[in-house]
C-alpha positions as CSV (number, residue, x, y, z in Angstrom):
1,K,5.0,-7.8,17.0
2,S,4.4,-9.7,13.7
3,T,6.5,-8.7,10.7
4,E,3.8,-9.9,8.3
5,P,2.3,-7.0,6.4
6,L,-1.2,-6.0,7.2
7,P,-3.8,-7.2,4.7
8,S,-4.6,-4.5,2.1
9,V,-7.1,-4.1,-0.7
10,V,-6.6,-1.8,-3.8
11,L,-9.6,0.0,-5.1
12,E,-9.2,1.1,-8.7
13,N,-11.1,3.7,-10.8
14,I,-12.0,5.9,-7.8
15,Q,-12.2,9.3,-9.5
16,G,-16.0,9.4,-9.3
17,C,-16.1,8.9,-5.5
18,S,-14.8,11.6,-3.0
19,P,-12.4,10.4,-0.3
20,K,-15.0,10.9,2.4
21,C,-17.6,9.0,0.4
22,L,-15.1,6.2,-0.3
23,R,-14.4,5.9,3.5
24,M,-18.1,5.6,4.3
25,L,-18.7,3.1,1.5
26,L,-15.8,0.9,2.8
27,E,-17.2,1.1,6.3
28,N,-20.6,0.1,5.1
29,I,-19.2,-2.9,3.1
30,S,-16.7,-4.1,5.8
31,G,-18.8,-3.3,8.9
32,L,-15.6,-1.8,10.4
33,N,-14.6,1.7,11.4
34,V,-12.1,3.8,9.4
35,D,-9.1,4.9,11.4
36,D,-9.9,2.4,14.3
37,D,-10.0,-0.8,12.2
38,F,-8.6,0.2,8.8
39,T,-7.0,3.1,7.0
40,V,-7.6,4.4,3.5
41,E,-4.8,6.0,1.4
42,V,-5.9,7.8,-1.7
43,I,-3.4,8.0,-4.5
44,P,-5.0,10.4,-7.0
45,E,-2.2,10.2,-9.6
46,L,-3.0,6.5,-10.1
47,N,-6.8,6.8,-9.6
48,V,-6.6,4.2,-6.7
49,A,-7.0,3.9,-3.0
50,V,-5.5,1.3,-0.7
51,A,-7.5,0.1,2.3
52,T,-5.2,-1.5,5.0
53,F,-6.9,-3.5,7.7
54,M,-5.5,-3.4,11.3
55,K,-8.5,-5.5,12.5
56,S,-8.7,-9.1,11.3
57,I,-10.8,-9.5,8.2
58,D,-11.2,-12.0,5.4
59,T,-9.9,-9.7,2.6
60,E,-11.0,-12.1,-0.2
61,E,-14.6,-12.0,1.1
62,F,-14.3,-8.2,1.4
63,V,-13.2,-8.0,-2.3
64,K,-16.1,-10.2,-3.3
65,K,-18.5,-8.0,-1.3
66,C,-17.1,-4.9,-3.0
67,S,-17.6,-6.4,-6.5
68,E,-21.2,-7.2,-5.6
69,N,-22.0,-3.8,-4.0
70,K,-24.4,-1.7,-6.0
71,R,-22.7,1.6,-5.2
72,V,-19.2,0.2,-6.1
73,Q,-20.7,-0.9,-9.4
74,E,-22.3,2.5,-10.0
75,F,-19.0,4.2,-9.5
76,K,-17.4,1.6,-11.8
77,M,-14.8,0.8,-9.2
78,T,-13.0,-2.5,-8.8
79,A,-11.3,-4.0,-5.8
80,K,-8.5,-6.6,-5.6
81,L,-6.0,-7.8,-3.0
82,L,-2.8,-5.8,-2.9
83,E,0.1,-7.9,-4.2
84,L,3.2,-8.2,-2.1
85,T,6.3,-6.8,-3.8
86,H,10.0,-7.3,-3.1
87,S,10.8,-3.7,-4.4
88,I,10.0,-0.2,-3.4
89,K,10.9,3.2,-4.9
90,A,12.4,5.8,-2.6
91,E,12.2,9.4,-3.8
92,N,13.8,12.8,-2.9
93,I,17.1,11.2,-2.2
94,P,19.9,13.8,-1.8
95,D,22.7,13.8,-4.5
96,S,25.3,12.9,-1.9
97,V,23.7,9.6,-0.8
98,T,25.4,6.4,-1.9
99,T,24.0,2.9,-2.6
100,D,25.9,1.6,0.4
101,Y,24.1,4.2,2.7
102,I,20.7,3.3,1.2
103,T,21.4,-0.4,1.7
104,V,22.4,0.1,5.4
105,Y,19.4,2.4,6.0
106,F,16.9,0.0,4.5
107,E,18.4,-3.0,6.3
108,S,17.9,-1.3,9.6
109,V,15.4,-3.2,11.8
110,R,14.7,0.0,13.6
111,N,13.5,1.5,10.3
112,G,11.4,-1.5,9.6
113,G,13.7,-2.8,7.0
114,G,15.2,-6.2,6.1
115,P,18.0,-7.8,4.1
116,V,18.5,-5.8,0.8
117,L,19.3,-7.7,-2.3
118,D,19.9,-4.8,-4.7
119,V,19.8,-1.0,-4.9
120,Q,19.5,0.9,-8.2
121,L,20.2,4.6,-7.8
122,F,18.7,7.1,-10.3
123,P,20.6,10.4,-9.5
124,E,18.8,12.3,-12.3
125,E,15.5,11.5,-10.6
126,N,16.8,11.7,-7.1
127,S,15.3,8.2,-6.5
128,A,16.3,4.6,-6.0
129,I,14.7,1.2,-6.4
130,I,15.4,-1.0,-3.4
131,T,14.9,-4.7,-3.8
132,F,14.6,-6.8,-0.6
133,C,15.4,-10.5,-0.2
134,D,11.8,-11.0,0.8
135,H,8.6,-8.9,1.0
136,K,8.9,-8.4,4.8
137,G,11.6,-5.8,4.4
138,N,9.4,-3.3,2.5
139,A,6.7,-2.8,5.1
């Protein structure tokens, strides 16, 4: 099993398009089937959706097709490749959890983790920012 993250595309400014409509639109553009070939995660707070492809696809070509698509233009949506990051934010962390515990948890291969470079704990928000040595640990 590859540890490389699956290719993902971010769709911005999605508020004018329902999640069901968005899924159909992405199927039309990609020629792939949602759930079988790719997933769509809608993040309404950020007005974005992330399409993650399990089936091999040229994501740069897909982004180009999105920008040229009449419906995408009508909805005033934009598409771009999801940038890889070295950090993630973990939320709903119990007060009793230490940075050492978080480090060990996120370094666990069984949990899909990898070597952790740094952990910043924010007890007032019950959250932490975990920074990995490389982007493979945050998958």
